N, C-alpha and C positions, 0 to 999 in steps of 0.2 A: 209895504216894505220894498224898497228898491233892491235891484240886483247887487249893488255894492254892499248892502247891509248883510246879505247872505254869504258873502265870500269868506273863506276861512282866514284867520289871522296869519300874517307873514311868518311869525315865529311862534309856534305852539307853546303853551305853557309848560309842557314837560321838557321841551328842548331848552327853554330858558332856565329851568331848574337845574338841568344837567350841567350847563355852562357855568352856572354859579358855583356848583359843587366842585367842578374841575378847577376853577380859579382858586377856590379856597384850599384845595389839596396842593396846588402848585405853590401858593404862598406859604403854606405850612412846611413844604420841603425846603424852600429857600430859607426860611427862618431857622430850620434845623441845621442847614449847611453853614449858616453864619455862626450859630451857637456852638456847633461841633465841627470845626474844620478838619479835613482829612489830613493826617500827618504822613509824610514821606520819609523813608529811611535813606540817608545819604550813603552812597557806596564809597565815598571819599571826600576829602576836603575840597570845598568850593571857594575859590578866591584867586586873586591875581598872583599870589605867591606860588601857586602851583604851575604857572606858565612855564618856568624853566624845565620842570619835569615833563610837561607835555611836549615841549620842543625836543627834549632828549629822547623820549619814547618815540616820537614821530621820526626822528633822524635814524634811530636804530631800526625801526620797522622798514624805512625806505632803503637803508644801506647807504654806503658812501662810494664816491667815484674819485679815482686818483689816476692821473695820466703822467707818465714819466718819459722824457725824451733822453736817450743816451747817445751822446756824440763822441766819437773817438775812433782811432784807427783799429783795424781788424786785429784781434788777438791781444788787445791791451787790457782786457779783464772786465769788460762791461757786464757780461752775463754773471760772472763770479760775484761781483759786488751786489747785483740785484738779488741773487739767490741768498746772499748773506743778510741783506737788509730785511727781507721778508721771511727769512727762515724757511724757504721753500725751494725745492729743486725744479726749476722751470725747464722743461724739455725744449731745447733749442738746438738746431743743427749748426755745426761749425760753418762759418762763412769762408769763402775763398778769397785769396789775396789777388785774384786776377779778374776782378770785376771791371768792366769797361766804363761803368758810370755809377754814380751814387744812387741808391734807392732806399726808400724808407719802408720798413716792415713793422706793422703794428699788430700786436697780439694782446688779446684781452683774457684775463683770468678772473675766476670767482674765488675769492679767499674768505675765510671765516675764522675768527678767534672768539671763542665763547659764543655770545649771541650777536656779535657785530660782524656784518657782511661788508666786504670791500670788493668793488669791481675795479680791478687794476689793469690798466692798459700800458704796456711797455712798447715804445717806439724805438727801434734800433736802426742805426744808420749803416747799412750794409755797403761796403766798398769805399767808405770815407777815407781819403788820404792815400788810396792805393794806386791812383792814376799817376802817370808821368806829368801830365798837365793838370794841376790841381786848382787852376784859376777859378773854375765855376763849381767846385765841389760843395760849397755851402749853399748854392742856389736852390737845389731840391729841398733842403731843410727849410729855407725861408718860405718856399712855395707851399710846403705841407702845412706849416703853422698858419699861414694866411688862409689857406683853404678851410681849416677848422673854424677860424673866426667867421668866415663867410657863411659856412653851413649853419652855424649857431645863429647868425644874424637873420638868415632866411627863415629859420624856424620861428624866430621872434616876430617877424613881420607878417606871419600868416594870420588870417582872420580867426581861424580856430586853432590856437596853439595848444600843443600837448607837451609842454616842457616837463611835466611830471614824469612822463614815460620816455622822454628824449635822452638818448645817451650822449652826454656832453663829451665831445672828443677834444676839446681845447687842452693844450698842454699846460700842466700846472708848473712843472719844473724841468729844467734841462741840466743834466749831469754831464759836464764837459770834462772828458778825461784827457789829462796832459801826460805825455811821455816823460819818464824820469831821466831826462838827459843830463840834468845838472848844470845846464848852460843857460838857456833862455827859451822863450816861446817861439814857436815857428810862425812864419808869416801867415800860414793857413789858419793857425789858431787865433791870431789876432783879427784877421778878416772875418772869420766865422763868428767869434764872440761879439765883435762890433756890429755885425749884421743882426744878431739875435737879441742883444741886451734890451732893445726897446719893445720886444715882442713877447719875451718869456723870462722867467726867473732863472738866472744862470748860477750854478754852484760848481766852481772848478774843483776837480779832483785829481790829485797826483796819484797816478796808478803805479802799482808795484813799487811802493816807496821803500821797501826793504832792499832794493837793488843798489841803493846809495847809503852812505853813512849818515848818522844823525847830524853831524856838523855840515855835511854837504847838503842835506835836506833843508836845514835851517837857512843856509845861504841861498838855496834855490827858491825857497818861499819868498824871501825878501826881494830877490831879483825879479821874480814873477809879479809880485805886487807892484813893484816900481814900474814895470812895463805896462801893466794894466792901467795904472793911474796916468802914466804919460800918454797913453793912447786913448784915454777917455772911455774905457770899457767899464760899464756899470754891472756889478755883480749883486747877487741877492743879499739883502740886509734882513737879518732875523728880527722879527717884531719884539719890541720891548715894552708894549703897553700893558701886558699882563704881568702883574707883580710876581706871580708864582714862577715864571720862567724868565723874568727880566734880567736877572743877574747872569745866568748862563748864556742867554742870547746875546747880551751886550758884550760878553767876553769873546763871542764868536764873530761879532761884527768887525768891520774894518775900521779901526780907530787911528792907525798909523801904518806906515810902510813896513814896520818891523813886527806887525802883529803875527805871532806864531800860530794862531788858531784860525787863520783864514781858510785853509783848505782841509778837507777830509783826506785822510791818508789810507790808502787801501793796500792791504798786504796780499801777497800772491797766494 
C-alpha cells in the first residue's frame, strides 16, 4: 500500500454529517420564516398623504426666522408699531435726533407662541433723516441689504454648507414709515424707496395717522399713491394664489390710484 492510500480523508465523515445537519436546520428556519412572516405594528400611517404633516412638524421643530427692516425718521413710532405687531414690549433705548450719520442697528429676539418658535430680527435705521444734508441717507441701508445677500451667497458657495444652522439675515420686509404731513412725499422718501424696491419688499406705513382727519387721510393716501406710480416705485403685492386669503389680499393690493387699503395706518 502506498503512502497516498494511508492519508486521512480531506473531510472526515463526522464533519460531513454535521454540515448536512446544519444545512437542513437553516433550510427549515427559512421555510418557517416564509410560512410565518413577522408582523410589525405601525406607529402611524405610512403614505405620501402624511408628507404635509411631516413638513409642518419639521418646520415647527426647526422654528421660523423673520427679519424686519424699519425705515423712518427718529420718533415717528417705529418701535411702537413693532411692539403692537408682536404683542411684546421690546426694550429699546430712545435714539437721539443729533446723529451725524445713519447707522443700522439689528437686534434679534426669540419669541414663542404655543409650540411655535420665531427668531425675530428687527433692523432699525438710527438717525435716518436727521442730518441737514440728507443726500446719502439711504446709502447705508442699501449697503446693509447687499451685505446680507453677499453673506448668504458666500455660505451657499462653501464646499461644506451648513444652511440648516445658518442664521439667514436677509431682510424679508421693509416697513417704510411716512410722516403724516397731509401734503406729499419728501424727496428723501422717494429716493430711498426707489433704491430699495428692487432689493426688498416695501410696505409703506402712514405713521401717527390720527394726527389728521379721515378726509385728509383719504386724500393723502390718493396723493401718495399717485406719486409712487409716477416715480415708478414698486411696493409689495400681497399674494393671491392661496384661495383662503385671496380675497382679503386682493383688496389690499394696489388696483387703482384711489385704493384706500394701500397703507397700514398706525395710531399713536
